[in-house]
N, C-alpha and C positions, 0 to 999 in steps of 0.2 A: 598182906597185899591190900592196898587201899584202892587200887584201880578196879573198875568194873570189868566184867568179862568182855564187853565190846571193846574197851580200850586195850585190853590185852590181846585181842584177836588181831593178828597182823593182816588178815585177809578181809576184815570187815569193810574198810574204806574201799578197797579194791573191788569187792563184790558190788557194793552200792554204786560205784562209779561205772562199772561195767553194765549194770542193770539200767542206769540212767542213759548211758551211751546207746545201749541196745534199743531202748524205748524211743530215744530221739531218732535213731536210724530208721526204725519202723515208721515213726510219725512222718519223717521226711519222705520216705518212699511212698507212703499213703498219700501225702500231699502232692507229690509229683504225679502219681497215678490219677488222682482226682483232677489235677490241672490238665493233664493230657486228655483224659476222658471228656472233660467239659470243652476243651479246645477242639477236639475232634468233632464233638457233637455240634458245636457252634459253627465250625467250618462246613460241615455237611449241610446244616440248615441254611447257611449263607449261600452255598452252591445251588441248592434247590431253589431258594428264593430268587437268586440272581438269574438262574435259567428261566424261571417263569416270567420275570420282568423283561429280560432281554428277548425271550422267545416271542412275547407279545409285541414288543417294539419291532422286532424283525418281521413278524407277520404283517403288522400294520404298514410298515414301509414297503414290503414286498407286494402287498395287495394293491397299494396305491400305484406303485410303479408298474406292476403287471397290468392293471386296469388301463392305464394310459397306453402302454405298448400294445396290449390286446386290441384296444379300440382302433389304434393306428393300423395294425395289420388287417383287421376286419374291414376297415374302410378301403384299404388297398385291394382286398379281395373283391369288394363290391364294385370298385372302379373298373376292374378287369372284365366284369360281366355286362357292362352297359350296351355294348354293340356286339352282336353275335359274330359278324364277319371279322371284326377286329379281334374278338375274343379267340377265334380260331388261330389267328396269327400270333396271338399272345399266349398260346397254350403252354409253351415252355416256361415263360415267366410266371404264369398263373400256377402251374404245377409246383414251381419252386416256392411261391408264396403260400400255397395251400399246404405244403408239407412242413412249414415252419412250426417248430415246437419250442417249448420253454427252454430246453437245454441249448437251442441254437442262439437264442437271444441272451440268456443268462448262463454263460459258460462258467466253468469251475473258477476261472480267473476272477470273475466278478466278486467272488466271496473271499478272495485273498487280499492281503495288504498291498498297497500300491508298489511297494518295493519288491514283492515276490511275483507280481504279474508278468506273464510272458510278453515278449516284445510285440507280438502280433495281436494282442488283446484289443477287442473292439467293445466299447461300452454299449449297453443296450440302446441308449438314445441315438448314438452314432450309427449303430446297425440299422435301426429303423429309418433314420434320416437318409442314409445311403440307399436303402431299399426304396424309400419314397421318391428320391431323385431318379432312380432307375425306372420306376414305374411311370412317373410323370413324363420323363423324356421319351420312353417307349410309347406311351399313350398319345403323346403329342405327334410323334412320327406316324403312328397308325391312323390317328384321326385326320391328319393332313392327307394321308393316302386315300382314306375312305370318306373324306368330307363328313365326319360325324362330330 
């Protein structure tokens, strides 16, 4: 016999191919796991960074809007107290204005997309503008009545 033992072994090539296939399979699984782990880590880091950036932007926008609305409501409260006799007559309107809270001006719909807002949604600027008109009209009527 002139052939070597490896050449005579009918299982030699098969074992080597199986070993290579097994190692390739392990390497592919390890590669997939690494990609998934790094992808998940990157996704999580992106979410955290995105929240921080958007939260700050949202805070800045809300602060600016809230300041304008808060000043307008405060001014209305002050206008109601100028004349004591008139203020007594304006108690109902003053109580309504005095009880205004953030959730009255910025309803849940404010934070929704335009397509999902309810039909009766009133934007904060419109809410305050309507209230200003009511107060001005009422104050004008009372001031004419009391000559103040």
